[in-house]
N, C-alpha and C positions, 0 to 999 in steps of 0.2 A: 504494500500500500504505500506509500509512495512518498513523496518528500523524504526519500530515504537517504539522499546524499548526506543530509545532516547527521542522522543518528549514528551510523556505524563509522563514518569518517571522522566525526567530531570526537570520538572517544580518545584518540591519540592527542587531540588538541587540548581537551579539557581535563584529562586524567590527572595531571599534576596538582590541580587545585581542588580535587574532589574531597569532600569531608564525609564523615560517617553518617549513615542513615539511622533514624530512630524508629524504624518500623517495628511493630510489636513482634515478639518472638525472637528467635536467634538472629543476631544482627548479620546481615549479608555484607560481604565485602563491597566497597563502593567503587564503582567505575562510572565513566562518563556515559552520557546518552548517545546512542547511535541515532541519527535522525531518520525520519521517514523519508519519502523520496520526492521532493519537489526540486526542480532543477532548472536554473536559468542559463542562457547561452549567449555567446557573443553575437554581434550584429550578423544578420543573415546575408550570405553571399549568393545573390541571385544566379550568377553564372554557375557557381558550384552546384547549386540546387538543381539547375536545369540539366547539367551534365550527369549528376548522380541519378536523377529521375530516369534519364534515358538508359543508363546502365542497369538500374534496378528493374525496369520494365523488361529489359532484354535478358534479365536473369544473370547479369554479370556483376552486380553490385553486392554480392553476398559476402565478399571479403574473405580473408583467410579463415579456414575452419580449424580453430585452435582446439584440439582434442582435450588437452589439459586433463587427461585421465588421472585422477587422484586415487591411487589404489589404497584400499583400506588396510592400515597396519594391523599387526597382531592384537593390538589393544582394543579392537572394535567392540568387544563386549565386556570391558572392564567395569567392575562394580562402581568405580569412582564416577561414572557418568551420571549417577543420580544420588541424591542425598537421602538420608533416612526420613527427612520431613516430606519428601516428594512422593506421597503415598498414591497419587493418581498415575504415576509414571512407572512402568515396568519394562524390562528388557530394552533399555535405552541403547540405541545404536547411533554412532557418529557416521554420517554419510559423506562429508567432505573433510579434507585435511589440508588446511593452509589457505591463506588469502583471506579476503573479506567476502563472505557469502551472505545473501539476504533474500527475504521474501520468497519462500518456496511454497508452491501450490500444487495440489494433486490434480491429475487428470481425472475425468469422470469415472473411469473404470478403476481408479486407485493404483494403477500399475506404473505410472510415471510421475515425475516431479519436474516442474519448471522453476528456475530461480535465476537470480542475477549474481554475478561474481566478478571481483577484481583479483586476478591471480597471474602468476607467471610474469609475462612481459606486458600484460594489459595495464594501462594507466588509469582506466576507470571502468565502471561496470559494463559487462556484456551479458547476454542472456544465454543460459545453458539448460539443457534437459538431461535427465538421467533416469535410470530405472529406480524403483522404490527401494531397492537394496543398495543403492549408491553406485552401481556399475553403469557402464555405458555413458559416461559424462561427455557431452558434446556441445560446443558452442554453436548456436543457431542464429545469432544476430550478425550484423555486418562486420563487426570489428572496428567500426568507425563511430565517432561521437560517444555520447553516454546513453545508456539504456536503463530502463526501469519498468516495474509494474507489468510483469508478463503473466499470461494466463493461457490455458489450453481450452479451445472450444469443445464443449461436451459432444461426444460422438462424432467428431470430425478430425480429419488430418489437417488441423489448422490451429494456429496460435496467434496471440496478439501481444504487443509490447509497445512501450513508448521509447522514442529515440530522438536525439538531436542531430543525427548524422546528415540530414539535408541542410541544416543551418550551418554546420561546420564539421568537417571530418575529424577534427581534433577534439580531445576532451575539453569541455568548457572549464573555465577557471573556477577554483573553489572559492567559497565566500571568505571575506576577511574576518577571521575570528578575533582579531584584536579589538574589534568593536563590540564584542560580546557574542553570546550564543545565538546564531541565526541559521535559518535554512535558506538555501538557494532555490529560487523558482525559475528555472531556466526557460526563457520564452521560446527557445528552439525546439522544445518537446512537441512532437506529434505522435498520434497513435497509429500503429501499423499492424497489418495482418500478414501472415506468411504460412506456408506449409510447415509441418512439424520439423522438417529438415532445414528450414530457414529459406528455402527457395520461394519464388513467386511472391516477393515482398511488394506490398501495395499500401499506400497511405489510406487510413480510414478517416482522419481529420486533416484539414488543411487551413483552418482558421489561424490568423496571427495570434501569437501568445501561447501560453502554457496549456497543453492538453496531456494529461497523464492520470495515474492512479486508477486505472481501469480494471474492473472485474466483470465477470459474466454470470448471468443467472443460470441456475441449474438446468433449465430447459434449453439454454443456448440462444434464447430469442432476444434478450436485452443486455446491454452493456451500461454500466454506471461508471462515471468518471468525474474528475475535477478539471475545471477549465477557467482560464482568465479571460475568455473571449468577450465578456461584457464588463471588464474593468475590475472585477473582484473575483476571489477564488471561491467559486460556487460548484455545487454538484449538479450534474446533468445525467439524463439517460438518453440512449439512442438505440435503434434497432441493431441487430448483429451486423448488418451491412452498412452501418453508419448513417442511416436515414432516420427521419422523424426525431430530431434532437429536441429535448425538453428540459428547461431549467427547473430544478426542484428547490433550491435554496436561494434566498434573496437578502438575507441578513448581512450587515457589514461584518467582515471578518473572514477567517479561513475556515472553509468546510472541505474535508478531504477524507481519504482512506475509506470510501464507501464500500459496503459489502451487502449483498442480497441475503435474505433469509432463505432457508431451503424451499419454502413454499412460495417464494418470490413476492410475498405480500409486504415485506418490511425491508428497510435499509438501515443499517447501523453505520455510524460515521463518527469522526472526531471533529471537534470544532474549537476555534478560539474566537470569541466574540468580545470586542473591547467594551469595557463597562463605564469608562469615563471619557470625557472629551480629550484628555491628554493621551490616553491609550489609543483612542481612535486616530488622533493626529500622528502618533508614532507608527501605528500600523500602516496608514496610508503613505507616510514618508518612506518606510522600508519597502513597501510594495512597489513604489516607483523605482527603487533600486533592485527590483527582482529578488527581494528577500522577505522573510517573515521571522518573527521571534517567538518560538513556540514554548515559552516557559510554562504556560498553563494550557492544557488541552483537556476538555471534557468529552465524554461520549454522549452522543445523541441518537435517537431513533425516530424514524418517520415511516409513513406508509409509502409504498412504491410510487405513488403519484405525487409525493411531496407534501401531502396533508398530514395532520396529526403529529407534528413535531413535538418531541418532549425530551428533556434532559435525562440521561440515564445515570450518569455519575455526577457527584459533587465532591470531588476529592481534593480540589485545589492542588492538582499535580499535573504532570505531563502524561496523559493516558492516550494510547494510540494502538493501532494495529488490531481493531476489533473484528471478530468473525463469530458466526453463530455455532452453537452446538448442533449436531445433526438433527435433533428433535425440534430445534427452533425455539426452545424455551429459555435458554441462557446464552450469554455472550462471553467469550474468552478474549483477553486483551493483555497488554503490557502497560505497566505504570511505575513511576518512581515514587509512589505513595510513601510519605514519611521522610523523604530526603530533606536534610537540613542545610546542605551546602553544595554548590555546584549543581549538577543534574542528578546526583545520587545514583543509587543502584536500581536497575529495572528488573522487575519480576513479573511473572504471569499471574493473573487473577481471573476469576469468573464472577459473574453477577447475573441475577435474575432480570427479566425484562421490565419489572416494575422498580428496579433500583435496589432491591433488597438482596440479602444473602451473599454479600461480598465474601469471596473465599480465595485465599492465597494458594496457588498451584505449585510454583517453583520456589526453591530456597537455596540458591547456590551463589557462589562468588561470581561477580561479573554480570554482564547483560544477558537477559532472556527476553525475547520478543518475537513478533510476527507469528503467533500461533494459529494453526489451521488444522481442523480435523479431516481425516479421510472421509470419503463419501459414506462409508458404512459405519463410521463412528468408532471403529476399533483402534485407530491409531491417531497420534498427534504429531505433527511436524512443526518445528520451531527453530529459531536461530539463537545460538548461545555462545558465550565466551568460554564456557567450561572446557577443560582439557586442551586449551590453546597452548601452542608451543612458541608463539612469538607475539610481540605487542600488536594490537589492533586486529588480531586474528578472530574471526567469527565464522562459525561453521553451522551446517544444517544437521539437525538431530531428529531422530524418529523414535517414538516410544509407543508401546502398547498402552492404551488408555484403560485405567482401572476406575470404574464408576464409584 
């Protein structure tokens, strides 16, 4: 879900200043927030865009296919991958080993995962697929620009993701963190579709400004995403072919990371809504610089047509990456609840749709985020710093879910 550039990249920038969290229970080690994935880009080069479009239509713009096959070491099933407090997680498996990996999502049949990764010689995120056991890792994006927010169309040999490669083939610059913790909203992002092997790449959105954070309904008919097309970061839906775009949120502030409920009747999302004139002025000023400051994010829920909006959390924290339990009755997400300095430690939590029953799921050192259930509800995939061998390393983990 998206504005991810901030979360995982920022860890290395903010880590030295992190203080201890005072979350109830065993105190987790404190690490910096990885950002979700909003991303701004340099000025668009029309000539480059025209050339790249020609190449992509001809099937020549797929770029190098970095296999980057990260073989699973012998420690794949080490008991250290879960703590004794993590009673909902069993048989935890590490699927990637090294680099910065984020936002893994299941295919509809539960056999594959699609995710973004910065690894090996890559300078910024590209899209990869792999089998659910971690084998067969393959880059399926172009190798150009920065990518984020990938998803596999249910029942089809088709995927979608957002990329800046038509605006600039190089990775866009990172935000200036000396000005504080901000996320970049790269205006070069557009949403693309391709076959599962990365071929037949086609743009799904072409409007100026940021288009990203897209996910697909379980029936494959609707896409929900975040866009800056009307001057603010709002949530939209469109048909799977990009037609019939509808704006769902209109409130000043950032609305993002939307996710459909299994029955397609609800959408859960994260939001920052300025509460004072000063906050509103700062938000607008940062947005002009293609940035936002997500120090406080709350979860909201609304009907799929945009009606019935209501706040789900009131934690006064940075809560993000929400998705539904398979039965649609609860939401799982990540938050730095209880952090007292810096961005604190991020853990997974679950909550009922009426805002009650907040339950902590993970309790480990470092960042835990981007949780998503398998379609049958038997497994949970998420991103974690646990068992990392190098600074800034974040990997994809899979666990059997224990109700």
